[in-house]
C-alpha positions as CSV (number, residue, x, y, z in Angstrom):
1,M,4.6,30.1,2.3
2,L,7.3,28.3,1.1
3,I,7.8,25.1,2.7
4,K,12.3,23.9,2.7
5,V,11.7,20.2,2.6
6,G,14.5,17.5,2.9
7,I,14.1,13.7,2.5
8,I,16.2,10.8,3.8
9,G,15.7,7.6,1.8
10,A,14.7,9.5,-1.9
11,T,16.1,7.0,-4.1
12,G,13.5,4.4,-3.2
13,H,9.9,4.1,-4.9
14,T,8.1,6.6,-2.2
15,G,11.2,8.8,-2.5
16,E,10.9,9.1,-6.3
17,V,7.0,9.8,-5.9
18,L,7.2,12.0,-3.7
19,I,10.4,13.8,-5.0
20,E,7.9,14.3,-8.2
21,L,4.8,15.6,-6.2
22,L,7.2,18.0,-4.3
23,L,8.6,19.4,-7.7
24,N,5.2,19.8,-8.5
25,H,3.8,21.9,-4.9
26,P,3.5,25.5,-5.3
27,N,4.6,25.7,-1.6
28,V,7.5,23.7,-2.0
29,L,10.9,24.4,-2.4
30,I,13.3,21.0,-1.8
31,T,16.4,21.6,0.0
32,H,18.2,18.7,0.4
33,I,17.5,14.7,-0.5
34,F,19.9,12.3,1.4
35,N,20.2,8.5,1.5
36,S,20.1,6.2,4.7
37,G,23.6,6.6,5.0
38,K,24.4,2.8,5.4
39,G,24.9,-0.3,2.5
40,V,24.9,2.5,-0.8
41,Q,27.4,3.5,-2.7
42,G,28.3,6.9,-1.6
43,A,27.3,10.4,-2.8
44,Q,24.9,10.5,-6.7
45,V,23.3,12.8,-8.6
46,I,19.5,12.4,-7.9
47,S,18.7,12.8,-11.7
48,D,21.2,10.2,-12.6
49,V,19.4,7.8,-10.2
50,F,16.4,9.2,-11.8
51,P,17.1,10.6,-15.9
52,K,13.8,11.9,-15.8
53,F,14.7,15.0,-12.8
54,K,17.4,15.9,-15.2
55,H,17.2,19.9,-14.9
56,R,14.6,19.6,-12.4
57,L,16.2,18.3,-9.8
58,D,20.3,18.0,-9.6
59,L,20.6,17.4,-6.0
60,V,23.2,15.1,-4.6
61,C,22.0,12.4,-3.1
62,A,24.7,11.7,0.0
63,K,24.4,10.7,3.4
64,P,22.4,12.7,6.1
65,D,23.9,16.1,6.8
66,W,22.8,17.6,10.4
67,Q,24.0,21.1,9.8
68,K,22.3,21.1,6.3
69,I,19.1,19.6,7.8
70,K,19.4,22.2,10.7
71,K,20.0,25.5,8.7
72,N,17.7,24.5,5.3
73,C,15.0,22.2,6.2
74,D,11.6,23.4,7.7
75,L,10.3,19.6,7.7
76,V,12.1,15.8,6.3
77,F,10.3,13.0,4.9
78,L,11.5,10.0,6.0
79,A,11.4,7.4,3.0
80,L,13.1,4.8,4.9
81,P,12.5,1.2,5.1
82,H,10.9,-0.5,8.0
83,T,13.1,-0.3,11.2
84,V,15.5,2.6,10.0
85,S,13.2,5.8,10.5
86,M,13.6,5.3,14.2
87,K,17.6,5.9,14.0
88,F,16.7,9.5,12.8
89,V,13.5,10.4,13.8
90,P,14.9,11.7,17.4
91,K,18.1,13.8,16.5
92,L,15.6,15.3,13.9
93,L,13.0,16.1,16.7
94,S,15.6,17.7,18.8
95,L,17.2,20.2,15.8
96,G,13.3,20.9,15.9
97,K,12.2,20.0,12.5
98,K,8.5,18.2,12.0
99,V,8.7,15.1,10.0
100,I,6.8,12.7,8.2
101,D,7.6,9.0,8.3
102,L,6.2,7.0,5.4
103,S,7.7,4.1,7.5
104,A,6.4,1.6,10.2
105,D,8.2,2.8,12.7
106,Y,5.8,4.9,14.6
107,R,3.1,3.5,14.2
108,I,2.3,0.9,16.1
109,L,1.1,1.9,19.5
110,D,2.5,-1.1,21.9
111,P,6.8,-2.0,21.2
112,D,5.8,-5.3,22.4
113,V,3.2,-5.5,19.2
114,Y,6.0,-3.8,16.7
115,K,8.5,-5.9,18.0
116,K,6.5,-9.0,16.9
117,F,5.6,-8.2,13.9
118,Y,8.8,-6.4,13.0
119,K,11.5,-8.6,14.4
120,L,13.4,-5.4,16.4
121,T,13.0,-3.5,19.2
122,H,11.5,-0.6,18.8
123,Q,14.9,1.9,19.5
124,D,12.3,5.1,20.4
125,K,10.4,4.5,22.4
126,A,9.9,8.2,24.1
127,N,8.6,9.7,20.8
128,L,6.0,6.4,20.0
129,K,3.5,8.2,22.2
130,N,4.3,11.8,20.6
131,A,3.4,10.3,16.9
132,V,0.4,11.1,15.1
133,Y,-1.5,8.5,12.5
134,G,-1.7,10.2,9.3
135,L,-5.3,9.3,8.1
136,P,-6.4,12.4,7.3
137,E,-10.4,11.0,6.8
138,L,-9.9,10.3,10.1
139,N,-7.3,12.0,12.5
140,R,-7.7,15.8,11.1
141,A,-7.4,17.3,14.3
142,R,-4.6,15.9,15.9
143,I,-2.3,16.0,12.4
144,K,-2.7,19.9,12.2
145,T,-0.4,20.3,15.2
146,A,2.0,17.3,14.8
147,K,5.9,17.0,15.1
148,L,5.5,13.4,14.1
149,I,3.4,12.1,11.5
150,A,3.2,8.2,11.2
151,N,2.0,8.1,7.3
152,P,-0.4,4.9,6.9
153,G,1.2,1.6,5.4
154,C,-1.0,0.9,2.3
155,Y,-3.7,-2.0,2.8
156,P,-4.6,-0.4,5.9
157,T,-5.4,2.5,4.3
158,S,-7.6,1.1,2.0
159,A,-9.0,-1.2,4.6
160,I,-9.4,1.3,7.7
161,L,-11.5,4.0,4.5
162,G,-13.6,0.4,3.6
163,L,-14.3,0.1,7.3
164,A,-14.7,2.9,9.6
165,P,-18.2,4.1,8.1
166,L,-19.4,0.5,8.8
167,L,-17.6,0.3,12.7
168,A,-18.2,4.0,13.4
169,V,-22.1,3.2,13.7
170,N,-21.8,-0.2,15.2
171,F,-23.6,-1.6,12.3
172,V,-21.9,-4.7,11.8
173,N,-20.0,-8.4,13.5
174,T,-17.1,-7.0,15.0
175,D,-16.0,-10.9,15.2
176,S,-16.0,-11.8,11.9
177,I,-14.0,-8.9,9.6
178,I,-12.0,-10.7,6.4
179,I,-10.1,-8.6,4.5
180,D,-9.0,-10.6,1.2
181,A,-6.5,-7.5,-0.5
182,K,-4.9,-7.4,-3.6
183,S,-1.6,-5.1,-4.0
184,G,1.1,-4.4,-7.5
185,V,4.6,-5.4,-6.7
186,S,5.8,-2.2,-5.9
187,G,4.1,-2.3,-2.5
188,A,7.3,-4.6,-1.5
189,G,9.8,-1.5,-2.4
190,K,13.0,-1.8,-4.0
191,K,14.1,-5.9,-3.7
192,L,16.7,-7.8,-5.9
193,E,15.1,-10.8,-4.5
194,K,13.5,-13.7,-6.1
195,E,10.1,-13.5,-5.5
196,Y,10.0,-10.1,-6.7
197,L,11.9,-10.7,-10.4
198,F,9.7,-10.1,-13.3
199,S,10.0,-13.5,-14.4
200,E,9.0,-14.8,-10.9
201,I,5.3,-12.1,-10.8
202,D,4.6,-12.1,-14.8
203,G,1.4,-14.3,-15.4
204,D,1.1,-15.1,-11.5
205,F,-0.8,-14.2,-8.9
206,R,-0.7,-15.6,-4.9
207,A,-1.6,-14.9,-1.6
208,Y,1.6,-14.6,0.9
209,K,2.2,-13.4,4.6
210,V,-1.5,-15.6,5.0
211,N,-3.4,-13.5,8.4
212,V,0.0,-13.1,9.7
213,H,1.1,-9.9,7.6
214,Q,2.7,-6.8,9.7
215,H,-0.2,-4.6,8.4
216,A,-2.5,-6.4,10.1
217,P,-1.9,-5.0,14.2
218,E,-1.8,-1.4,12.4
219,I,-5.6,-2.2,10.7
220,N,-6.6,-4.0,13.9
221,Q,-5.4,-1.0,16.2
222,V,-7.3,1.9,14.3
223,L,-10.4,-0.4,13.6
224,S,-10.7,-0.5,17.5
225,K,-10.0,2.5,17.9
226,V,-13.0,3.7,15.6
227,S,-15.6,0.5,16.9
228,G,-14.7,1.3,20.7
229,A,-14.2,-2.7,20.7
230,K,-11.0,-5.2,20.1
231,I,-11.1,-6.2,16.3
232,N,-9.0,-8.1,15.3
233,V,-9.2,-8.6,11.2
234,T,-8.5,-11.4,8.9
235,F,-6.3,-10.7,6.8
236,V,-5.3,-11.8,3.2
237,P,-2.7,-10.1,1.3
238,H,-2.2,-11.7,-2.1
239,L,0.4,-9.8,-5.2
240,L,-0.7,-9.3,-8.7
241,P,1.5,-9.4,-11.1
242,I,1.4,-5.5,-11.7
243,E,3.4,-2.6,-10.7
244,R,0.7,-0.4,-8.8
245,G,-2.6,-0.5,-6.6
246,I,-4.4,-2.3,-4.0
247,L,-7.9,-3.6,-4.3
248,S,-9.4,-4.9,-0.6
249,T,-12.8,-6.8,-0.9
250,I,-14.0,-6.6,2.1
251,Y,-16.4,-9.5,3.8
252,L,-18.5,-8.5,7.0
253,K,-21.7,-10.0,8.9
254,K,-24.1,-7.2,9.9
255,A,-25.0,-6.8,13.7
256,P,-27.9,-8.7,15.1
257,K,-30.1,-5.5,15.3
258,A,-29.0,-3.4,12.1
259,K,-31.6,-2.2,10.1
260,L,-29.7,-2.0,6.6
261,N,-30.7,-1.5,3.3
262,A,-28.3,-0.8,-0.4
263,K,-29.7,2.8,-0.2
264,N,-28.9,4.1,3.4
265,L,-25.8,2.1,3.5
266,V,-24.3,3.9,0.4
267,E,-26.0,6.8,2.0
268,L,-23.9,6.1,5.3
269,Y,-20.5,5.9,3.2
270,R,-21.2,9.9,1.5
271,K,-22.5,11.4,4.9
272,F,-19.4,9.7,6.9
273,Y,-17.3,11.0,4.0
274,K,-19.3,14.3,2.7
275,N,-16.5,16.3,3.3
276,E,-13.0,14.3,2.7
277,P,-11.4,15.7,-1.1
278,F,-10.0,12.3,-1.7
279,I,-12.7,9.7,-1.4
280,R,-15.3,9.0,-4.0
281,I,-18.3,6.6,-3.0
282,K,-19.7,4.6,-5.9
283,P,-23.4,4.3,-6.1
284,D,-25.0,1.0,-5.2
285,G,-23.8,-2.0,-6.9
286,I,-21.1,-0.1,-8.8
287,F,-17.9,-1.3,-7.6
288,P,-13.9,0.9,-8.2
289,R,-11.3,-0.7,-9.6
290,I,-7.5,-0.6,-9.8
291,K,-7.4,1.6,-12.9
292,D,-9.7,4.2,-11.2
293,V,-7.5,5.6,-8.7
294,A,-4.2,4.5,-10.6
295,E,-1.4,7.4,-10.2
296,T,-4.0,9.5,-7.9
297,N,-4.6,10.7,-4.5
298,F,-8.1,8.9,-4.3
299,C,-9.7,5.9,-2.4
300,D,-13.0,4.5,-4.4
301,I,-15.3,2.5,-2.5
302,G,-18.2,0.3,-3.4
303,V,-20.7,-1.2,-0.7
304,K,-23.2,-3.5,-1.1
305,D,-25.7,-5.3,1.1
306,F,-26.6,-9.3,0.6
307,G,-28.5,-9.4,2.7
308,D,-26.7,-11.1,6.2
309,T,-23.9,-9.9,4.3
310,I,-22.2,-6.6,3.4
311,I,-19.3,-6.2,1.1
312,V,-17.1,-3.2,1.1
313,I,-14.5,-3.0,-1.9
314,S,-11.8,-0.1,-1.5
315,T,-9.1,0.8,-3.8
316,I,-6.3,2.8,-4.1
317,D,-2.6,3.5,-5.5
318,N,0.0,2.1,-3.3
319,L,2.5,4.3,-4.1
320,L,-0.1,7.4,-4.0
321,K,-2.5,7.0,-1.5
322,G,-0.8,4.5,0.3
323,A,2.3,6.1,0.9
324,S,3.9,9.5,-1.3
325,S,0.6,11.6,-2.1
326,Q,-1.2,10.9,1.6
327,A,2.1,12.0,2.7
328,V,2.2,15.2,1.6
329,Q,-1.8,15.2,2.2
330,N,-0.4,15.6,5.7
331,M,2.0,18.0,5.1
332,N,-0.5,20.4,3.6
333,I,-2.8,20.4,6.8
334,M,0.5,20.7,9.1
335,Y,1.1,23.9,7.3
336,K,-2.9,25.0,6.9
337,L,-2.7,24.2,3.2
338,P,-6.0,23.0,1.3
339,E,-5.7,19.1,1.3
340,T,-5.6,19.2,-2.3
341,T,-2.7,21.7,-2.5
342,G,0.3,19.7,-5.9
343,L,-2.5,16.4,-5.3
344,L,-5.3,16.8,-8.0
345,L,-3.2,17.4,-10.8
346,I,-0.5,14.7,-9.8
């Protein structure tokens, strides 16, 4: 099988990583790459933007050409900023193309919640109900037949995977979930803003968007479905002075009648994720670090019982399992390929 792929938004962090992954994928041919068509300096040869692709991919990156997409693409990845993808999705779907959107535009089911956190009225409400949330470990069956995938956010991927086994069996108090998460600066995308300059982040560490981050409603939405109860987490993100990686430390209180100990808590996680190729559960008392997962599609999880408190630490690479490699994992599922295809040797 050969999948002909287009990428819109190829010049950002996730676009760059996506190109690298797809060039090494045995079942993919990148046929076209595009920018957003707005606010860019015309057409660019992608290997001039990223010299490492010289003689590997020398396609011109220009504004989207619908005729080229219609003729030469089976699937289109959207590696665009939030609020931009919804301008492209209706046209792509009308052309019969499968779409994997790496932005937040189709993750939030309630358009009022989307407007509250992204400060813009959603322009494609008709397709919200058709979008499938692309977290393979929880939604594989729907991903297989999806036309439009809403690829999860980086913070939500780490948090949801860390919490799902406990919430699925109602072992914790759902009114007291605290997520203390740290991310490398690449999670903010390519921005020429003072707060993301090297001179500002080097040697520093800070919290931001304290309990008002736009990923919070995404986390709440998915965890509420997993648990069958309304979830409203306390979510505090932090900016690390490193390029990439996310580490989420999650604090929970046991439910009154929960019977857990260190041994069966770890076994609960191993059983929940027993067939998942990219989830690794640490032994009791051992916790992951960012270096364990950097440059991979793995999510490593450590969990510990501390009496009435449970602590979960979940770690991913924000540009990979938190974005581009998870998008490729979703593509593999959509096209009935082994999920690990093109991803084990990143």
